[in-house]
All heavy atoms as TSV, in Angstrom:
chain	resi	resn	atom	element	x	y	z
A	1	MET	N	N	17.105	13.135	16.546
A	1	MET	CA	C	15.966	13.562	15.683
A	1	MET	C	C	15.711	15.035	15.837
A	1	MET	O	O	15.914	15.650	17.022
A	1	MET	CB	C	14.656	12.859	16.187
A	1	MET	CG	C	13.525	13.099	15.342
A	1	MET	SD	S	12.181	12.112	15.773
A	1	MET	CE	C	10.873	12.818	14.830
A	2	LYS	N	N	15.574	15.729	14.824
A	2	LYS	CA	C	15.405	17.118	14.889
A	2	LYS	C	C	14.044	17.624	15.489
A	2	LYS	O	O	13.044	17.051	15.081
A	2	LYS	CB	C	15.560	17.689	13.416
A	2	LYS	CG	C	15.663	19.176	13.394
A	2	LYS	CD	C	15.868	19.540	11.924
A	2	LYS	CE	C	15.958	21.058	11.782
A	2	LYS	NZ	N	16.032	21.544	10.531
A	3	LYS	N	N	14.133	18.610	16.355
A	3	LYS	CA	C	12.777	19.064	16.928
A	3	LYS	C	C	12.055	19.926	15.958
A	3	LYS	O	O	12.669	20.579	15.140
A	3	LYS	CB	C	13.117	19.877	18.157
A	3	LYS	CG	C	13.404	19.138	19.375
A	3	LYS	CD	C	13.390	19.929	20.607
A	3	LYS	CE	C	13.406	19.014	21.782
A	3	LYS	NZ	N	13.117	19.754	23.100
A	4	ILE	N	N	10.798	19.793	16.040
A	4	ILE	CA	C	9.986	20.660	15.176
A	4	ILE	C	C	9.507	21.937	15.863
A	4	ILE	O	O	8.895	21.817	16.939
A	4	ILE	CB	C	8.746	19.840	14.575
A	4	ILE	CG1	C	9.221	18.756	13.850
A	4	ILE	CG2	C	7.880	20.745	13.740
A	4	ILE	CD1	C	8.082	17.755	13.357
A	5	THR	N	N	9.912	23.048	15.380
A	5	THR	CA	C	9.480	24.314	16.061
A	5	THR	C	C	8.056	24.708	15.727
A	5	THR	O	O	7.388	24.253	14.876
A	5	THR	CB	C	10.450	25.400	15.642
A	5	THR	OG1	O	10.243	25.678	14.281
A	5	THR	CG2	C	11.872	25.025	15.868
A	6	CYS	N	N	7.584	25.655	16.671
A	6	CYS	CA	C	6.213	26.036	16.362
A	6	CYS	C	C	6.013	26.762	15.060
A	6	CYS	O	O	4.974	26.805	14.360
A	6	CYS	CB	C	5.960	27.113	17.466
A	6	CYS	SG	S	5.608	26.304	19.175
A	7	ASN	N	N	7.142	27.433	14.545
A	7	ASN	CA	C	7.012	28.114	13.257
A	7	ASN	C	C	6.761	27.211	12.057
A	7	ASN	O	O	6.002	27.399	11.246
A	7	ASN	CB	C	8.272	28.928	12.994
A	7	ASN	CG	C	8.309	30.118	13.948
A	7	ASN	OD1	O	7.345	30.646	14.402
A	7	ASN	ND2	N	9.552	30.540	14.198
A	8	ILE	N	N	7.265	26.044	12.126
A	8	ILE	CA	C	7.081	25.039	11.250
A	8	ILE	C	C	5.699	24.403	11.206
A	8	ILE	O	O	5.080	24.265	10.116
A	8	ILE	CB	C	8.187	23.908	11.283
A	8	ILE	CG1	C	9.545	24.405	11.036
A	8	ILE	CG2	C	7.790	22.710	10.436
A	8	ILE	CD1	C	10.720	23.352	11.358
A	9	ILE	N	N	5.197	24.263	12.444
A	9	ILE	CA	C	3.881	23.844	12.567
A	9	ILE	C	C	2.900	24.804	12.107
A	9	ILE	O	O	1.899	24.598	11.382
A	9	ILE	CB	C	3.443	23.458	14.078
A	9	ILE	CG1	C	4.510	22.368	14.570
A	9	ILE	CG2	C	2.100	23.170	14.186
A	9	ILE	CD1	C	4.212	21.047	13.869
A	10	ARG	N	N	3.137	26.128	12.307
A	10	ARG	CA	C	2.309	27.142	11.854
A	10	ARG	C	C	2.365	27.203	10.411
A	10	ARG	O	O	1.266	27.559	9.769
A	10	ARG	CB	C	2.795	28.606	12.383
A	10	ARG	CG	C	2.377	28.805	13.859
A	10	ARG	CD	C	2.582	30.195	14.201
A	10	ARG	NE	N	2.708	30.225	15.714
A	10	ARG	CZ	C	3.788	30.708	16.407
A	10	ARG	NH1	N	4.913	31.080	15.715
A	10	ARG	NH2	N	3.812	30.635	17.642
A	11	ASP	N	N	3.454	26.899	9.766
A	11	ASP	CA	C	3.533	26.871	8.205
A	11	ASP	C	C	2.774	25.703	7.685
A	11	ASP	O	O	2.193	25.822	6.553
A	11	ASP	CB	C	4.920	26.833	7.757
A	11	ASP	CG	C	5.668	28.081	8.011
A	11	ASP	OD1	O	5.030	29.122	8.188
A	11	ASP	OD2	O	6.937	28.114	8.022
A	12	ILE	N	N	2.829	24.607	8.275
A	12	ILE	CA	C	2.221	23.314	7.840
A	12	ILE	C	C	0.756	23.203	8.085
A	12	ILE	O	O	-0.009	22.660	7.397
A	12	ILE	CB	C	2.968	22.144	8.289
A	12	ILE	CG1	C	4.413	22.155	7.807
A	12	ILE	CG2	C	2.379	20.873	7.913
A	12	ILE	CD1	C	5.274	21.113	8.299
A	13	LEU	N	N	0.265	23.709	9.219
A	13	LEU	CA	C	-1.158	23.552	9.592
A	13	LEU	C	C	-2.102	24.002	8.561
A	13	LEU	O	O	-3.158	23.246	8.486
A	13	LEU	CB	C	-1.273	24.305	10.946
A	13	LEU	CG	C	-2.517	24.081	11.761
A	13	LEU	CD1	C	-2.622	22.542	12.073
A	13	LEU	CD2	C	-2.636	24.881	12.932
A	14	PRO	N	N	-1.999	25.045	7.841
A	14	PRO	CA	C	-3.068	25.400	6.879
A	14	PRO	C	C	-3.163	24.327	5.839
A	14	PRO	O	O	-4.269	23.954	5.300
A	14	PRO	CB	C	-2.611	26.722	6.222
A	14	PRO	CG	C	-1.661	27.269	7.307
A	14	PRO	CD	C	-1.115	26.210	8.032
A	15	LEU	N	N	-2.042	23.551	5.470
A	15	LEU	CA	C	-2.170	22.399	4.608
A	15	LEU	C	C	-3.000	21.338	4.980
A	15	LEU	O	O	-3.730	20.677	4.294
A	15	LEU	CB	C	-0.687	22.043	4.225
A	15	LEU	CG	C	0.152	23.027	3.560
A	15	LEU	CD1	C	1.497	22.314	3.397
A	15	LEU	CD2	C	-0.434	23.476	2.175
A	16	TYR	N	N	-2.801	21.155	6.475
A	16	TYR	CA	C	-3.679	20.043	6.976
A	16	TYR	C	C	-5.177	20.378	6.942
A	16	TYR	O	O	-6.024	19.654	6.785
A	16	TYR	CB	C	-3.195	19.786	8.338
A	16	TYR	CG	C	-3.957	18.862	9.078
A	16	TYR	CD1	C	-3.853	17.401	8.801
A	16	TYR	CD2	C	-4.884	19.279	10.109
A	16	TYR	CE1	C	-4.649	16.492	9.471
A	16	TYR	CE2	C	-5.633	18.291	10.864
A	16	TYR	CZ	C	-5.472	16.937	10.533
A	16	TYR	OH	O	-6.240	16.061	11.248
A	17	LEU	N	N	-5.472	21.731	7.272
A	17	LEU	CA	C	-6.837	22.147	7.344
A	17	LEU	C	C	-7.383	22.231	5.980
A	17	LEU	O	O	-8.744	22.414	5.994
A	17	LEU	CB	C	-6.834	23.482	8.149
A	17	LEU	CG	C	-6.459	23.415	9.703
A	17	LEU	CD1	C	-6.499	24.858	10.132
A	17	LEU	CD2	C	-7.403	22.524	10.372
A	18	ASP	N	N	-6.732	22.330	4.970
A	18	ASP	CA	C	-7.375	22.407	3.557
A	18	ASP	C	C	-8.026	21.127	3.183
A	18	ASP	O	O	-8.751	21.214	2.143
A	18	ASP	CB	C	-6.263	22.863	2.563
A	18	ASP	CG	C	-5.944	24.345	2.669
A	18	ASP	OD1	O	-6.738	25.061	3.325
A	18	ASP	OD2	O	-4.868	24.713	2.151
A	19	VAL	N	N	-7.814	19.970	3.841
A	19	VAL	CA	C	-8.435	18.777	3.405
A	19	VAL	C	C	-9.960	18.884	3.752
A	19	VAL	O	O	-10.355	19.048	4.778
A	19	VAL	CB	C	-7.820	17.629	4.181
A	19	VAL	CG1	C	-8.478	16.295	3.812
A	19	VAL	CG2	C	-6.400	17.417	3.927
A	20	VAL	N	N	-10.750	18.699	2.620
A	20	VAL	CA	C	-12.142	18.782	2.845
A	20	VAL	C	C	-12.729	17.474	2.577
A	20	VAL	O	O	-12.537	16.756	1.573
A	20	VAL	CB	C	-12.729	19.741	1.775
A	20	VAL	CG1	C	-14.269	19.787	1.956
A	20	VAL	CG2	C	-12.168	21.093	1.913
A	21	LEU	N	N	-13.441	16.910	3.599
A	21	LEU	CA	C	-14.118	15.600	3.438
A	21	LEU	C	C	-15.567	15.873	2.854
A	21	LEU	O	O	-16.333	16.797	3.218
A	21	LEU	CB	C	-14.328	15.044	4.792
A	21	LEU	CG	C	-12.951	14.644	5.530
A	21	LEU	CD1	C	-13.317	14.135	6.907
A	21	LEU	CD2	C	-12.394	13.573	4.805
A	22	PRO	N	N	-15.978	15.118	1.932
A	22	PRO	CA	C	-17.225	15.265	1.252
A	22	PRO	C	C	-18.349	14.974	2.329
A	22	PRO	O	O	-18.288	13.979	3.078
A	22	PRO	CB	C	-17.265	14.218	0.135
A	22	PRO	CG	C	-16.132	13.230	0.439
A	22	PRO	CD	C	-15.154	13.893	1.327
A	23	VAL	N	N	-19.381	15.767	2.269
A	23	VAL	CA	C	-20.553	15.559	3.231
A	23	VAL	C	C	-21.536	14.717	2.550
A	23	VAL	O	O	-22.284	14.000	3.258
A	23	VAL	CB	C	-21.109	17.016	3.566
A	23	VAL	CG1	C	-22.339	16.854	4.440
A	23	VAL	CG2	C	-20.060	17.899	4.199
A	24	ASN	N	N	-21.703	14.735	1.319
A	24	ASN	CA	C	-22.694	13.959	0.561
A	24	ASN	C	C	-22.483	12.400	0.791
A	24	ASN	O	O	-21.348	12.018	0.462
A	24	ASN	CB	C	-22.587	14.206	-0.884
A	24	ASN	CG	C	-23.801	13.626	-1.729
A	24	ASN	OD1	O	-24.469	12.872	-1.261
A	24	ASN	ND2	N	-23.806	14.069	-2.967
A	25	PRO	N	N	-23.411	11.619	1.302
A	25	PRO	CA	C	-23.327	10.218	1.615
A	25	PRO	C	C	-23.034	9.417	0.273
A	25	PRO	O	O	-22.405	8.417	0.406
A	25	PRO	CB	C	-24.536	9.828	2.256
A	25	PRO	CG	C	-25.272	11.089	2.636
A	25	PRO	CD	C	-24.758	12.078	1.908
A	26	ASP	N	N	-23.527	9.932	-0.737
A	26	ASP	CA	C	-23.284	9.132	-1.983
A	26	ASP	C	C	-21.783	9.166	-2.427
A	26	ASP	O	O	-21.269	8.156	-2.902
A	26	ASP	CB	C	-24.163	9.647	-3.135
A	26	ASP	CG	C	-25.611	9.413	-2.954
A	26	ASP	OD1	O	-26.031	8.444	-2.135
A	26	ASP	OD2	O	-26.425	10.271	-3.490
A	27	VAL	N	N	-21.206	10.340	-2.327
A	27	VAL	CA	C	-19.804	10.543	-2.532
A	27	VAL	C	C	-18.993	9.610	-1.672
A	27	VAL	O	O	-18.131	8.964	-2.041
A	27	VAL	CB	C	-19.444	11.980	-2.469
A	27	VAL	CG1	C	-17.904	12.099	-2.692
A	27	VAL	CG2	C	-20.164	12.736	-3.517
A	28	ARG	N	N	-19.367	9.672	-0.343
A	28	ARG	CA	C	-18.657	8.938	0.602
A	28	ARG	C	C	-18.712	7.456	0.304
A	28	ARG	O	O	-17.786	6.676	0.433
A	28	ARG	CB	C	-19.162	9.236	2.176
A	28	ARG	CG	C	-19.168	10.608	2.505
A	28	ARG	CD	C	-17.884	11.033	3.225
A	28	ARG	NE	N	-17.233	10.164	4.102
A	28	ARG	CZ	C	-16.911	10.418	5.349
A	28	ARG	NH1	N	-17.286	11.655	5.873
A	28	ARG	NH2	N	-16.300	9.523	6.029
A	29	MET	N	N	-19.859	6.908	-0.062
A	29	MET	CA	C	-20.148	5.572	-0.434
A	29	MET	C	C	-19.344	5.160	-1.604
A	29	MET	O	O	-18.633	4.051	-1.667
A	29	MET	CB	C	-21.561	5.214	-0.650
A	29	MET	CG	C	-22.375	5.268	0.646
A	29	MET	SD	S	-21.747	4.090	1.893
A	29	MET	CE	C	-22.316	2.489	1.223
A	30	SER	N	N	-19.215	6.014	-2.625
A	30	SER	CA	C	-18.525	5.677	-3.849
A	30	SER	C	C	-16.966	5.602	-3.553
A	30	SER	O	O	-16.336	4.742	-4.008
A	30	SER	CB	C	-18.777	6.678	-4.914
A	30	SER	OG	O	-18.137	7.936	-4.730
A	31	GLU	N	N	-16.502	6.559	-2.619
A	31	GLU	CA	C	-15.096	6.504	-2.223
A	31	GLU	C	C	-14.852	5.172	-1.448
A	31	GLU	O	O	-13.792	4.576	-1.642
A	31	GLU	CB	C	-14.773	7.728	-1.466
A	31	GLU	CG	C	-14.719	9.035	-2.218
A	31	GLU	CD	C	-14.309	10.206	-1.383
A	31	GLU	OE1	O	-14.358	10.090	-0.143
A	31	GLU	OE2	O	-14.097	11.205	-1.918
A	32	LYS	N	N	-15.783	4.810	-0.650
A	32	LYS	CA	C	-15.592	3.585	0.073
A	32	LYS	C	C	-15.512	2.398	-0.732
A	32	LYS	O	O	-14.732	1.435	-0.590
A	32	LYS	CB	C	-16.801	3.444	1.166
A	32	LYS	CG	C	-16.608	2.359	2.134
A	32	LYS	CD	C	-17.811	2.274	3.105
A	32	LYS	CE	C	-17.654	1.250	4.090
A	32	LYS	NZ	N	-18.774	1.201	5.106
A	33	LYS	N	N	-16.381	2.317	-1.852
A	33	LYS	CA	C	-16.338	1.308	-2.765
A	33	LYS	C	C	-14.960	1.188	-3.538
A	33	LYS	O	O	-14.523	0.143	-3.784
A	33	LYS	CB	C	-17.470	1.345	-3.819
A	33	LYS	CG	C	-18.816	1.033	-3.133
A	33	LYS	CD	C	-20.010	1.208	-4.187
A	33	LYS	CE	C	-21.235	1.033	-3.588
A	33	LYS	NZ	N	-22.417	1.212	-4.489
A	34	GLU	N	N	-14.587	2.296	-3.866
A	34	GLU	CA	C	-13.311	2.443	-4.633
A	34	GLU	C	C	-12.135	1.872	-3.764
A	34	GLU	O	O	-11.168	1.110	-4.269
A	34	GLU	CB	C	-13.009	3.781	-5.128
A	34	GLU	CG	C	-13.862	4.236	-6.180
A	34	GLU	CD	C	-13.589	3.535	-7.494
A	34	GLU	OE1	O	-12.538	3.224	-7.837
A	34	GLU	OE2	O	-14.664	3.180	-8.143
A	35	LEU	N	N	-12.169	2.347	-2.417
A	35	LEU	CA	C	-11.028	1.865	-1.485
A	35	LEU	C	C	-11.151	0.449	-1.223
A	35	LEU	O	O	-10.204	-0.334	-1.309
A	35	LEU	CB	C	-11.270	2.573	-0.255
A	35	LEU	CG	C	-10.189	2.271	0.881
A	35	LEU	CD1	C	-8.837	2.774	0.292
A	35	LEU	CD2	C	-10.548	2.989	2.119
A	36	LYS	N	N	-12.278	-0.203	-1.198
A	36	LYS	CA	C	-12.471	-1.596	-1.137
A	36	LYS	C	C	-11.985	-2.334	-2.425
A	36	LYS	O	O	-11.284	-3.387	-2.357
A	36	LYS	CB	C	-13.876	-2.027	-0.838
A	36	LYS	CG	C	-14.326	-1.701	0.498
A	36	LYS	CD	C	-15.679	-2.328	0.902
A	36	LYS	CE	C	-16.148	-2.108	2.200
A	36	LYS	NZ	N	-17.468	-2.661	2.426
A	37	LYS	N	N	-12.304	-1.740	-3.495
A	37	LYS	CA	C	-11.827	-2.333	-4.809
A	37	LYS	C	C	-10.229	-2.313	-4.866
A	37	LYS	O	O	-9.652	-3.282	-5.277
A	37	LYS	CB	C	-12.405	-1.632	-5.972
A	37	LYS	CG	C	-12.166	-2.234	-7.353
A	37	LYS	CD	C	-12.596	-1.471	-8.481
A	37	LYS	CE	C	-13.968	-0.962	-8.354
A	37	LYS	NZ	N	-14.325	-0.192	-9.589
A	38	PHE	N	N	-9.648	-1.214	-4.454
A	38	PHE	CA	C	-8.263	-0.996	-4.496
A	38	PHE	C	C	-7.686	-2.086	-3.455
A	38	PHE	O	O	-6.556	-2.756	-3.777
A	38	PHE	CB	C	-7.819	0.344	-4.086
A	38	PHE	CG	C	-6.393	0.514	-3.919
A	38	PHE	CD1	C	-5.611	0.641	-5.061
A	38	PHE	CD2	C	-5.677	0.642	-2.679
A	38	PHE	CE1	C	-4.218	0.785	-4.965
A	38	PHE	CE2	C	-4.434	0.893	-2.556
A	38	PHE	CZ	C	-3.610	0.973	-3.640
A	39	ARG	N	N	-8.063	-2.173	-2.386
A	39	ARG	CA	C	-7.642	-3.123	-1.251
A	39	ARG	C	C	-7.633	-4.543	-1.819
A	39	ARG	O	O	-6.690	-5.320	-1.655
A	39	ARG	CB	C	-8.449	-3.098	-0.005
A	39	ARG	CG	C	-8.078	-1.905	0.872
A	39	ARG	CD	C	-8.907	-2.014	2.083
A	39	ARG	NE	N	-8.717	-0.797	2.828
A	39	ARG	CZ	C	-9.595	-0.397	3.889
A	39	ARG	NH1	N	-10.574	-1.182	4.253
A	39	ARG	NH2	N	-9.464	0.686	4.533
A	40	SER	N	N	-8.855	-5.016	-2.351
A	40	SER	CA	C	-8.911	-6.357	-2.880
A	40	SER	C	C	-7.889	-6.566	-4.130
A	40	SER	O	O	-7.306	-7.588	-4.212
A	40	SER	CB	C	-10.206	-6.755	-3.454
A	40	SER	OG	O	-10.561	-5.904	-4.581
A	41	LEU	N	N	-7.792	-5.589	-5.035
A	41	LEU	CA	C	-6.698	-5.614	-6.005
A	41	LEU	C	C	-5.357	-5.746	-5.449
A	41	LEU	O	O	-4.462	-6.560	-5.915
A	41	LEU	CB	C	-6.858	-4.334	-7.009
A	41	LEU	CG	C	-5.960	-4.300	-8.126
A	41	LEU	CD1	C	-6.165	-5.495	-9.068
A	41	LEU	CD2	C	-6.080	-3.029	-8.847
A	42	PHE	N	N	-5.038	-4.927	-4.534
A	42	PHE	CA	C	-3.732	-4.926	-3.826
A	42	PHE	C	C	-3.374	-6.329	-3.243
A	42	PHE	O	O	-2.308	-6.887	-3.353
A	42	PHE	CB	C	-3.610	-3.760	-2.821
A	42	PHE	CG	C	-2.314	-3.662	-2.201
A	42	PHE	CD1	C	-1.175	-3.283	-2.910
A	42	PHE	CD2	C	-2.105	-4.057	-0.831
A	42	PHE	CE1	C	0.067	-3.134	-2.300
A	42	PHE	CE2	C	-0.860	-3.956	-0.249
A	42	PHE	CZ	C	0.178	-3.534	-0.989
A	43	ARG	N	N	-4.426	-6.871	-2.464
A	43	ARG	CA	C	-4.316	-8.060	-1.845
A	43	ARG	C	C	-4.080	-9.174	-2.911
A	43	ARG	O	O	-3.246	-10.074	-2.684
A	43	ARG	CB	C	-5.527	-8.463	-1.018
A	43	ARG	CG	C	-5.305	-8.548	0.356
A	43	ARG	CD	C	-6.586	-8.979	1.128
A	43	ARG	NE	N	-6.867	-7.987	2.134
A	43	ARG	CZ	C	-7.923	-7.396	2.325
A	43	ARG	NH1	N	-8.945	-7.803	1.614
A	43	ARG	NH2	N	-8.078	-6.475	3.227
A	44	ARG	N	N	-4.758	-9.215	-4.094
A	44	ARG	CA	C	-4.649	-10.198	-5.002
A	44	ARG	C	C	-3.252	-10.084	-5.615
A	44	ARG	O	O	-2.632	-11.262	-5.862
A	44	ARG	CB	C	-5.724	-9.894	-6.110
A	44	ARG	CG	C	-5.802	-11.041	-7.236
A	44	ARG	CD	C	-6.966	-10.820	-8.072
A	44	ARG	NE	N	-8.155	-10.569	-7.454
A	44	ARG	CZ	C	-9.100	-9.643	-7.877
A	44	ARG	NH1	N	-8.747	-8.828	-8.907
A	44	ARG	NH2	N	-10.205	-9.436	-7.238
A	45	LYS	N	N	-2.690	-8.913	-5.942
A	45	LYS	CA	C	-1.419	-8.852	-6.435
A	45	LYS	C	C	-0.435	-9.364	-5.489
A	45	LYS	O	O	0.606	-9.956	-5.906
A	45	LYS	CB	C	-1.081	-7.312	-6.937
A	45	LYS	CG	C	-1.859	-6.995	-8.101
A	45	LYS	CD	C	-1.342	-5.505	-8.609
A	45	LYS	CE	C	-1.956	-5.231	-9.916
A	45	LYS	NZ	N	-1.493	-3.939	-10.432
A	46	LYS	N	N	-0.540	-9.011	-4.256
A	46	LYS	CA	C	0.204	-9.395	-3.144
A	46	LYS	C	C	0.378	-10.974	-3.149
A	46	LYS	O	O	1.473	-11.567	-3.088
A	46	LYS	CB	C	-0.067	-8.906	-1.873
A	46	LYS	CG	C	0.903	-8.840	-0.798
A	46	LYS	CD	C	0.433	-7.872	0.327
A	46	LYS	CE	C	0.364	-8.467	1.674
A	46	LYS	NZ	N	0.030	-7.670	2.715
A	47	VAL	N	N	-0.693	-11.609	-3.232
A	47	VAL	CA	C	-0.740	-13.036	-3.180
A	47	VAL	C	C	-0.144	-13.656	-4.475
A	47	VAL	O	O	0.735	-14.637	-4.324
A	47	VAL	CB	C	-2.254	-13.666	-3.199
A	47	VAL	CG1	C	-2.384	-15.046	-3.424
A	47	VAL	CG2	C	-2.791	-13.241	-1.798
A	48	ILE	N	N	-0.319	-13.096	-5.562
A	48	ILE	CA	C	0.349	-13.530	-6.840
A	48	ILE	C	C	1.783	-13.396	-6.740
A	48	ILE	O	O	2.571	-14.387	-7.040
A	48	ILE	CB	C	-0.263	-12.739	-8.083
A	48	ILE	CG1	C	-1.668	-13.138	-8.227
A	48	ILE	CG2	C	0.578	-13.029	-9.291
A	48	ILE	CD1	C	-2.423	-12.376	-9.346
A	49	VAL	N	N	2.303	-12.206	-6.302
A	49	VAL	CA	C	3.722	-12.000	-6.174
A	49	VAL	C	C	4.294	-13.000	-5.166
A	49	VAL	O	O	5.379	-13.551	-5.419
A	49	VAL	CB	C	4.075	-10.560	-5.836
A	49	VAL	CG1	C	5.447	-10.348	-5.323
A	49	VAL	CG2	C	3.748	-9.577	-6.933
A	50	SER	N	N	3.656	-13.314	-4.047
A	50	SER	CA	C	4.222	-14.206	-3.111
A	50	SER	C	C	4.141	-15.653	-3.693
A	50	SER	O	O	5.196	-16.347	-3.526
A	50	SER	CB	C	3.233	-14.161	-1.883
A	50	SER	OG	O	3.187	-13.096	-1.195
A	51	LEU	N	N	3.194	-16.087	-4.458
A	51	LEU	CA	C	3.299	-17.388	-5.086
A	51	LEU	C	C	4.365	-17.554	-6.139
A	51	LEU	O	O	5.125	-18.462	-6.196
A	51	LEU	CB	C	1.788	-17.743	-5.647
A	51	LEU	CG	C	0.732	-18.000	-4.616
A	51	LEU	CD1	C	-0.615	-18.076	-5.386
A	51	LEU	CD2	C	1.033	-19.064	-3.775
A	52	LEU	N	N	4.516	-16.353	-6.949
A	52	LEU	CA	C	5.587	-16.446	-7.928
A	52	LEU	C	C	6.952	-16.480	-7.294
A	52	LEU	O	O	7.894	-17.172	-7.727
A	52	LEU	CB	C	5.522	-15.263	-8.798
A	52	LEU	CG	C	4.278	-15.312	-9.843
A	52	LEU	CD1	C	4.240	-14.005	-10.557
A	52	LEU	CD2	C	4.388	-16.469	-10.854
A	53	SER	N	N	7.165	-15.736	-6.266
A	53	SER	CA	C	8.418	-15.762	-5.517
A	53	SER	C	C	8.701	-17.224	-4.947
A	53	SER	O	O	9.865	-17.604	-5.012
A	53	SER	CB	C	8.437	-14.753	-4.390
A	53	SER	OG	O	8.130	-13.375	-4.855
A	54	ALA	N	N	7.573	-17.762	-4.258
A	54	ALA	CA	C	7.899	-19.146	-3.797
A	54	ALA	C	C	8.157	-20.109	-4.910
A	54	ALA	O	O	9.043	-21.049	-4.664
A	54	ALA	CB	C	6.611	-19.584	-3.066
A	55	ALA	N	N	7.551	-19.990	-6.037
A	55	ALA	CA	C	7.849	-20.920	-7.176
A	55	ALA	C	C	9.215	-20.669	-7.667
A	55	ALA	O	O	10.040	-21.664	-7.973
A	55	ALA	CB	C	6.872	-20.793	-8.283
A	56	ALA	N	N	9.714	-19.437	-7.767
A	56	ALA	CA	C	11.108	-19.131	-8.176
A	56	ALA	C	C	12.070	-19.703	-7.195
A	56	ALA	O	O	13.105	-20.334	-7.600
A	56	ALA	CB	C	11.320	-17.644	-8.433
A	57	VAL	N	N	11.888	-19.555	-5.914
A	57	VAL	CA	C	12.782	-20.102	-4.933
A	57	VAL	C	C	12.846	-21.545	-5.052
A	57	VAL	O	O	13.880	-22.254	-4.846
A	57	VAL	CB	C	12.395	-19.676	-3.443
A	57	VAL	CG1	C	13.022	-20.488	-2.305
A	57	VAL	CG2	C	12.682	-18.150	-3.253
A	58	LEU	N	N	11.664	-22.226	-5.160
A	58	LEU	CA	C	11.628	-23.666	-5.318
A	58	LEU	C	C	12.346	-24.122	-6.565
A	58	LEU	O	O	13.098	-25.077	-6.538
A	58	LEU	CB	C	10.157	-24.146	-5.345
A	58	LEU	CG	C	9.935	-25.699	-5.409
A	58	LEU	CD1	C	10.462	-26.174	-4.088
A	58	LEU	CD2	C	8.437	-25.979	-5.468
A	59	ALA	N	N	12.207	-23.460	-7.667
A	59	ALA	CA	C	12.915	-23.706	-8.845
A	59	ALA	C	C	14.363	-23.596	-8.687
A	59	ALA	O	O	15.240	-24.468	-9.188
A	59	ALA	CB	C	12.524	-22.845	-10.032
A	60	VAL	N	N	14.950	-22.598	-8.082
A	60	VAL	CA	C	16.365	-22.438	-7.683
A	60	VAL	C	C	16.949	-23.463	-6.881
A	60	VAL	O	O	17.910	-24.091	-7.088
A	60	VAL	CB	C	16.610	-20.971	-7.134
A	60	VAL	CG1	C	18.043	-21.020	-6.589
A	60	VAL	CG2	C	16.417	-19.981	-8.082
A	61	ILE	N	N	16.080	-23.901	-5.798
A	61	ILE	CA	C	16.479	-25.023	-4.881
A	61	ILE	C	C	16.578	-26.328	-5.707
A	61	ILE	O	O	17.616	-27.149	-5.671
A	61	ILE	CB	C	15.556	-25.168	-3.829
A	61	ILE	CG1	C	15.749	-23.984	-2.839
A	61	ILE	CG2	C	15.732	-26.433	-2.935
A	61	ILE	CD1	C	14.784	-23.856	-1.628
A	62	ILE	N	N	15.558	-26.697	-6.482
A	62	ILE	CA	C	15.549	-27.883	-7.295
A	62	ILE	C	C	16.695	-27.964	-8.389
A	62	ILE	O	O	17.337	-28.744	-8.601
A	62	ILE	CB	C	14.160	-28.167	-7.918
A	62	ILE	CG1	C	13.122	-28.432	-6.843
A	62	ILE	CG2	C	14.283	-29.157	-9.007
A	62	ILE	CD1	C	11.774	-28.551	-7.401
A	63	GLY	N	N	16.760	-26.711	-8.984
A	63	GLY	CA	C	18.018	-26.597	-9.984
A	63	GLY	C	C	19.309	-26.788	-9.360
A	63	GLY	O	O	20.194	-27.431	-9.887
A	64	GLY	N	N	19.509	-26.145	-8.121
A	64	GLY	CA	C	20.792	-26.294	-7.446
A	64	GLY	C	C	20.977	-27.723	-6.979
A	64	GLY	O	O	22.100	-28.331	-7.091
A	65	TYR	N	N	19.854	-28.332	-6.472
A	65	TYR	CA	C	20.076	-29.771	-6.113
A	65	TYR	C	C	20.388	-30.670	-7.260
A	65	TYR	O	O	21.274	-31.604	-7.097
A	65	TYR	CB	C	18.797	-30.212	-5.414
A	65	TYR	CG	C	18.802	-31.735	-4.839
A	65	TYR	CD1	C	19.538	-32.004	-3.787
A	65	TYR	CD2	C	18.142	-32.693	-5.615
A	65	TYR	CE1	C	19.563	-33.268	-3.379
A	65	TYR	CE2	C	18.143	-33.976	-5.131
A	65	TYR	CZ	C	18.886	-34.353	-3.958
A	65	TYR	OH	O	18.922	-35.599	-3.504
A	66	SER	N	N	19.705	-30.544	-8.445
A	66	SER	CA	C	19.958	-31.402	-9.563
A	66	SER	C	C	21.392	-31.090	-10.212
A	66	SER	O	O	22.080	-31.963	-10.708
A	66	SER	CB	C	18.869	-31.209	-10.578
A	66	SER	OG	O	18.843	-29.864	-11.055
A	67	TRP	N	N	21.870	-29.886	-10.081
A	67	TRP	CA	C	23.207	-29.574	-10.578
A	67	TRP	C	C	24.223	-30.182	-9.684
A	67	TRP	O	O	25.295	-30.547	-10.226
A	67	TRP	CB	C	23.367	-28.051	-10.632
A	67	TRP	CG	C	24.696	-27.558	-11.109
A	67	TRP	CD1	C	25.153	-27.514	-12.321
A	67	TRP	CD2	C	25.713	-27.055	-10.329
A	67	TRP	NE1	N	26.439	-27.067	-12.429
A	67	TRP	CE2	C	26.753	-26.748	-11.151
A	67	TRP	CE3	C	25.849	-26.870	-8.953
A	67	TRP	CZ2	C	27.942	-26.185	-10.761
A	67	TRP	CZ3	C	27.019	-26.280	-8.497
A	67	TRP	CH2	C	28.074	-25.973	-9.338
A	68	MET	N	N	24.053	-30.248	-8.430
A	68	MET	CA	C	25.026	-30.830	-7.478
A	68	MET	C	C	25.053	-32.357	-7.725
A	68	MET	O	O	26.072	-32.881	-7.298
A	68	MET	CB	C	24.772	-30.513	-6.115
A	68	MET	CG	C	24.958	-28.920	-5.797
A	68	MET	SD	S	24.548	-28.589	-4.030
A	68	MET	CE	C	26.148	-28.615	-3.524
A	69	ASN	N	N	24.002	-32.993	-8.059
A	69	ASN	CA	C	23.917	-34.448	-8.215
A	69	ASN	C	C	24.168	-34.721	-9.677
A	69	ASN	O	O	24.555	-35.499	-10.269
A	69	ASN	CB	C	22.620	-34.999	-7.805
A	69	ASN	CG	C	22.496	-34.940	-6.253
A	69	ASN	OD1	O	23.513	-35.101	-5.487
A	69	ASN	ND2	N	21.273	-34.885	-5.774
């Protein structure tokens, strides 16, 4: 792994410090709600993809078994 020199850190540090967190509690709460909504949507899509993948694998297994018999 390549070592990171101090010069690289000095170049990147201002980018890190430019992140501004909102102080207003209403803005923070709305961001929190949006994040929760995104998490639930992501979880729901993950479950749907998992179920569809399991159904596809089951269909291939049943198809392969019926083809062999």
